[in-house]
Short mmCIF file of the C-alpha atoms (twelve columns), coordinates in Angstrom:
data_MODEL
# 
_entry.id   MODEL 
# 
loop_
_atom_site.group_PDB 
_atom_site.id 
_atom_site.type_symbol 
_atom_site.label_atom_id 
_atom_site.label_alt_id 
_atom_site.label_comp_id 
_atom_site.label_asym_id 
_atom_site.label_seq_id 
_atom_site.Cartn_x 
_atom_site.Cartn_y 
_atom_site.Cartn_z 
_atom_site.pdbx_PDB_model_num 
ATOM 1   C CA . MET A 1   -70.501 -22.212 -57.024 1 
ATOM 2   C CA . LYS A 2   -70.764 -22.005 -60.712 1 
ATOM 3   C CA . ILE A 3   -70.766 -25.765 -61.956 1 
ATOM 4   C CA . LEU A 4   -71.007 -27.050 -65.532 1 
ATOM 5   C CA . VAL A 5   -72.409 -30.793 -66.051 1 
ATOM 6   C CA . ALA A 6   -71.709 -32.503 -69.282 1 
ATOM 7   C CA . ASP A 7   -73.517 -35.849 -69.412 1 
ATOM 8   C CA . ASP A 8   -75.285 -37.530 -72.522 1 
ATOM 9   C CA . ASP A 9   -77.774 -39.136 -70.073 1 
ATOM 10  C CA . PRO A 10  -80.547 -36.728 -69.736 1 
ATOM 11  C CA . ILE A 11  -81.509 -38.413 -66.376 1 
ATOM 12  C CA . ILE A 12  -78.141 -37.716 -64.930 1 
ATOM 13  C CA . ARG A 13  -78.369 -34.049 -66.255 1 
ATOM 14  C CA . LYS A 14  -81.742 -33.332 -64.835 1 
ATOM 15  C CA . LEU A 15  -80.991 -35.094 -61.431 1 
ATOM 16  C CA . LEU A 16  -77.648 -32.952 -61.083 1 
ATOM 17  C CA . PHE A 17  -79.271 -29.661 -62.052 1 
ATOM 18  C CA . GLU A 18  -82.222 -30.092 -59.673 1 
ATOM 19  C CA . VAL A 19  -80.152 -31.166 -56.697 1 
ATOM 20  C CA . LEU A 20  -77.204 -28.811 -57.230 1 
ATOM 21  C CA . THR A 21  -79.543 -25.830 -58.066 1 
ATOM 22  C CA . ALA A 22  -81.481 -26.772 -54.879 1 
ATOM 23  C CA . ASP A 23  -77.997 -26.840 -52.916 1 
ATOM 24  C CA . GLY A 24  -77.795 -23.135 -54.018 1 
ATOM 25  C CA . HIS A 25  -75.423 -23.533 -56.891 1 
ATOM 26  C CA . GLN A 26  -75.521 -21.974 -60.390 1 
ATOM 27  C CA . VAL A 27  -75.593 -25.081 -62.676 1 
ATOM 28  C CA . THR A 28  -75.189 -25.315 -66.538 1 
ATOM 29  C CA . ILE A 29  -75.821 -28.731 -68.146 1 
ATOM 30  C CA . THR A 30  -74.617 -29.970 -71.587 1 
ATOM 31  C CA . GLU A 31  -75.031 -33.241 -73.376 1 
ATOM 32  C CA . ASN A 32  -71.423 -33.743 -74.796 1 
ATOM 33  C CA . GLY A 33  -67.939 -32.630 -74.380 1 
ATOM 34  C CA . ALA A 34  -67.986 -30.389 -77.340 1 
ATOM 35  C CA . GLU A 35  -70.737 -28.531 -75.890 1 
ATOM 36  C CA . ALA A 36  -69.072 -28.389 -72.558 1 
ATOM 37  C CA . LEU A 37  -65.780 -26.955 -73.923 1 
ATOM 38  C CA . LYS A 38  -68.142 -24.188 -75.854 1 
ATOM 39  C CA . GLN A 39  -69.848 -23.437 -72.338 1 
ATOM 40  C CA . ALA A 40  -66.372 -23.211 -70.726 1 
ATOM 41  C CA . GLN A 41  -65.348 -20.696 -73.333 1 
ATOM 42  C CA . ILE A 42  -68.473 -18.439 -72.655 1 
ATOM 43  C CA . GLN A 43  -68.365 -18.529 -68.996 1 
ATOM 44  C CA . SER A 44  -66.264 -19.111 -65.969 1 
ATOM 45  C CA . PHE A 45  -66.765 -22.267 -63.991 1 
ATOM 46  C CA . GLU A 46  -65.313 -23.269 -60.598 1 
ATOM 47  C CA . LEU A 47  -66.126 -26.747 -61.304 1 
ATOM 48  C CA . VAL A 48  -66.761 -29.119 -64.174 1 
ATOM 49  C CA . PHE A 49  -68.253 -32.624 -63.869 1 
ATOM 50  C CA . LEU A 50  -67.573 -34.407 -67.091 1 
ATOM 51  C CA . ASP A 51  -68.837 -37.960 -68.129 1 
ATOM 52  C CA . VAL A 52  -66.005 -40.106 -69.630 1 
ATOM 53  C CA . HIS A 53  -68.201 -41.546 -72.508 1 
ATOM 54  C CA . MET A 54  -70.150 -39.065 -74.445 1 
ATOM 55  C CA . PRO A 55  -70.846 -38.478 -78.435 1 
ATOM 56  C CA . ARG A 56  -68.992 -35.796 -80.321 1 
ATOM 57  C CA . MET A 57  -66.194 -35.126 -77.995 1 
ATOM 58  C CA . ASN A 58  -65.782 -37.680 -74.918 1 
ATOM 59  C CA . GLY A 59  -64.897 -36.342 -71.529 1 
ATOM 60  C CA . LEU A 60  -61.193 -36.972 -71.799 1 
ATOM 61  C CA . GLU A 61  -61.016 -35.146 -75.064 1 
ATOM 62  C CA . ALA A 62  -63.105 -32.162 -73.327 1 
ATOM 63  C CA . LEU A 63  -60.599 -32.517 -70.343 1 
ATOM 64  C CA . ILE A 64  -57.656 -31.983 -72.384 1 
ATOM 65  C CA . GLU A 65  -59.071 -29.008 -74.422 1 
ATOM 66  C CA . ILE A 66  -60.372 -27.229 -71.123 1 
ATOM 67  C CA . ARG A 67  -56.999 -27.910 -69.272 1 
ATOM 68  C CA . LYS A 68  -55.230 -26.341 -72.281 1 
ATOM 69  C CA . LEU A 69  -57.446 -23.253 -72.193 1 
ATOM 70  C CA . TYR A 70  -57.981 -23.025 -68.369 1 
ATOM 71  C CA . PRO A 71  -55.292 -24.970 -66.449 1 
ATOM 72  C CA . ARG A 72  -56.589 -24.004 -62.976 1 
ATOM 73  C CA . MET A 73  -60.385 -25.026 -63.742 1 
ATOM 74  C CA . MET A 74  -61.210 -27.979 -61.519 1 
ATOM 75  C CA . VAL A 75  -62.520 -31.076 -63.454 1 
ATOM 76  C CA . ALA A 76  -64.152 -34.182 -61.870 1 
ATOM 77  C CA . MET A 77  -64.688 -37.083 -64.309 1 
ATOM 78  C CA . MET A 78  -67.943 -39.473 -63.938 1 
ATOM 79  C CA . ASP A 79  -67.839 -43.006 -65.337 1 
ATOM 80  C CA . SER A 80  -70.105 -45.967 -65.413 1 
ATOM 81  C CA . TYR A 81  -67.164 -48.571 -65.758 1 
ATOM 82  C CA . PRO A 82  -63.480 -47.945 -64.961 1 
ATOM 83  C CA . ASP A 83  -61.469 -48.177 -68.011 1 
ATOM 84  C CA . GLN A 84  -58.209 -46.757 -69.344 1 
ATOM 85  C CA . LEU A 85  -59.874 -43.327 -69.984 1 
ATOM 86  C CA . VAL A 86  -60.258 -42.783 -66.439 1 
ATOM 87  C CA . SER A 87  -56.532 -43.340 -65.650 1 
ATOM 88  C CA . GLN A 88  -55.601 -40.987 -68.478 1 
ATOM 89  C CA . ALA A 89  -58.079 -38.470 -67.256 1 
ATOM 90  C CA . LYS A 90  -56.276 -38.302 -63.833 1 
ATOM 91  C CA . LYS A 91  -52.926 -37.995 -65.560 1 
ATOM 92  C CA . GLU A 92  -54.377 -35.108 -67.614 1 
ATOM 93  C CA . GLY A 93  -55.212 -33.388 -64.409 1 
ATOM 94  C CA . ALA A 94  -58.782 -34.315 -63.508 1 
ATOM 95  C CA . LEU A 95  -59.554 -33.915 -59.774 1 
ATOM 96  C CA . THR A 96  -61.136 -37.330 -59.378 1 
ATOM 97  C CA . CYS A 97  -63.391 -39.709 -61.076 1 
ATOM 98  C CA . ILE A 98  -66.857 -40.510 -59.683 1 
ATOM 99  C CA . HIS A 99  -68.173 -43.805 -60.531 1 
ATOM 100 C CA . LYS A 100 -71.745 -44.272 -61.515 1 
ATOM 101 C CA . PRO A 101 -74.132 -45.169 -59.954 1 
ATOM 102 C CA . PHE A 102 -72.990 -42.474 -57.581 1 
ATOM 103 C CA . ASP A 103 -74.209 -41.205 -54.013 1 
ATOM 104 C CA . LEU A 104 -75.190 -37.721 -54.369 1 
ATOM 105 C CA . GLU A 105 -73.060 -37.198 -51.066 1 
ATOM 106 C CA . GLU A 106 -70.167 -38.066 -53.141 1 
ATOM 107 C CA . ILE A 107 -70.901 -35.153 -55.623 1 
ATOM 108 C CA . ARG A 108 -71.303 -32.727 -52.544 1 
ATOM 109 C CA . ARG A 109 -68.004 -34.038 -51.113 1 
ATOM 110 C CA . VAL A 110 -66.172 -32.980 -54.519 1 
ATOM 111 C CA . ILE A 111 -67.944 -29.497 -54.394 1 
ATOM 112 C CA . ASP A 112 -66.856 -29.097 -50.767 1 
ATOM 113 C CA . GLN A 113 -63.260 -30.045 -51.643 1 
ATOM 114 C CA . VAL A 114 -63.296 -27.496 -54.572 1 
ATOM 115 C CA . GLY A 115 -64.837 -24.766 -52.280 1 
ATOM 116 C CA . ASN A 116 -62.301 -25.463 -49.519 1 
ATOM 117 C CA . SER A 117 -59.359 -25.212 -51.770 1 
ATOM 118 C CA . SER A 118 -60.735 -21.995 -53.369 1 
ATOM 119 C CA . ARG A 119 -60.932 -20.318 -50.177 1 
ATOM 120 C CA . GLU A 120 -57.398 -21.429 -49.226 1 
ATOM 121 C CA . GLY A 121 -56.109 -19.997 -52.352 1 
ATOM 122 C CA . ASN A 122 -57.606 -16.536 -51.770 1 
# 
């Protein structure tokens, strides 16, 4: 699966890149929402993980722009603490919000959910 990860924390980016690549996925990482939007315009992703709080363009802003361009692209939000942006993200079409610190199995469940819905849609 082609996955985009946008998070301003270099440890989270590195962890998700290494684990998801080892799981057989093609992973692209970015450090903010503006870069995520740019990558989404360059290549097609089956799933995007967006951190809610990032510089330059936060996850909610990136989600709104991605959904305008690619309404069917699956997006999962990640956040260290629940706040108003998370509920707004769900209203804007986010698949789910994963709270940090997260268990890698939670990330894998989201990937499986997207994979299963893709197979059902074909």
